[in-house]
C-alpha positions as CSV (number, residue, x, y, z in Angstrom):
1,X,-0.1,0.0,0.0
2,X,2.7,2.6,0.9
3,X,4.5,1.9,-2.4
4,X,1.4,2.7,-4.3
5,X,0.9,5.9,-2.4
6,X,4.5,7.0,-3.2
7,X,3.9,6.4,-6.9
8,X,0.8,8.7,-6.7
9,X,2.8,11.4,-5.0
10,X,5.6,11.1,-7.6
11,X,3.0,11.6,-10.4
12,X,1.5,14.6,-8.8
13,X,5.0,16.0,-8.3
14,X,5.8,15.6,-12.0
15,X,2.5,17.4,-12.9
16,X,3.4,20.3,-10.6
17,X,6.8,20.6,-12.2
18,X,5.1,20.7,-15.7
19,X,2.8,23.5,-14.5
20,X,5.7,25.4,-13.1
21,X,7.7,25.1,-16.3
22,X,4.7,26.1,-18.4
23,X,4.2,29.2,-16.1
24,X,7.8,30.2,-16.4
25,X,7.7,29.8,-20.2
26,X,4.6,31.9,-20.3
27,X,6.1,34.7,-18.3
28,X,9.3,34.5,-20.4
29,X,7.4,34.9,-23.6
30,X,5.2,37.7,-22.2
31,X,8.3,39.7,-21.0
32,X,10.0,39.0,-24.4
33,X,7.0,40.4,-26.3
34,X,6.7,43.3,-23.9
35,X,10.3,44.3,-24.4
36,X,9.8,44.1,-28.2
37,X,6.7,46.2,-28.0
38,X,8.4,48.9,-25.8
39,X,11.4,48.9,-28.3
40,X,9.2,49.4,-31.4
41,X,7.1,52.0,-29.5
42,X,10.4,53.9,-28.6
43,X,11.5,53.7,-32.3
44,X,8.1,55.0,-33.5
45,X,8.4,58.1,-31.4
């Protein structure tokens, strides 16, 4: 029984890591586009 519980915890940990990676990727892309937007805005003015 404890072994099965450990496997479940391991799976949930992997899911959490995937969510964290996805979130970090989203933030990175957002900041990347924001910097490009600001740069193009600066050049336009």
